N, C-alpha and C positions, 0 to 999 in steps of 0.2 A: 327343103332341108331333109325331108324323108328319104329322098333318093340318095343323098350324101350319107346319111346314117346307115342305110341299107348296104352301101358299098364300103363302109369303113371297117377296117380290122382293128383300129385303135384310134383314140382321140387325143389331141393336145388342146387343153382348154383351161379357162380361168376357173375359180372356185365358187362361182355363183350357185345358189341353191337350185334354181330352175335347170340350169345346164347340167349340173351333177345328177339331178333327178332323172333327166332324159337319158343320160349315159347309164345310170343304174338300172332303169326300167328296161332298156334295150340290151343290157349285158355286154356293153362294149368296154374293153379295158381302156383306161384313161391315164395320161400323164397330166397332172394338175399343176398349174403354175399360178398360185394365189396372187392376187393383186395386193401389193403391200400398202396401198393407200386406202384399203377398205376399212370402214368404221369398225373399231374394236377387233381388227384383224380377223373378221368373221369368215373371210374366204379361206384362210388357213385352217380355221376350225372346221369349216364345212369339208375341206379336203381330208382332214384327219378322220372325220366321220365316214366319208366315202370309202377311203382305203381300208377301214376296219371291216367293211361289209362287202366290198366289191374288188374286182381286179383293178388295181391302180397304184400309182406312185406319185409322190409329191416332189417337185423341184422348185425351190424358192429363188434360184438365180445366184444365191451366195456360194453354191457348191462348185461353180465353174462349168465350162462347156464339156469337159471330159465326162463328168457325171451325167450331164444331160444326154450325151450320146449313149453312154452305157445304160441309162434308164430307158431310153427308147428301145434299145436292143432287148433288154430284159422284159419290157412290156409286151413285146411281140410273142413271148412264150407264156405269158400269164393267162391268157384267155382260154387256153386249152383248144379244143376243137372249135372251128369257126361256127358261129351261131347263125342259122338262117333267119334273117330279119325281114319283116314285111316291108313292102314299099308303100303301104298305106300311111296316111298321116298319123303321127304319134297320138294326136288328140282322139282319133277313133278308138284307140285302145286304152287310153289312160284317163282322160277327162270325162266326167259325166256331164250330160247336157243340163242346162238350167231349166228346172221345171216350174218355178214360181214366176209371179209377175214382178215387173220392175217398179 
């Protein structure tokens, strides 16, 4: 996955917390398509939080494919200059090793 992230100019993804965290940490603009079947619509709320602090747009599917296409085109310009991303695993930069005993 690290190689794919390193090569990505933008992402199209669901609104799960872990996935959005990865996109935010790496600074990759994202089109988020929240899963409507998520409990308490949490993926949509995750997406709202993401786009308030990161380069991203939400597409729920209700807007139609014309809006989807225009959103993808708009997203290409949201990230500004391309960010050089490491090809090392994300965990090497984000997650701390567990120091305690199990």
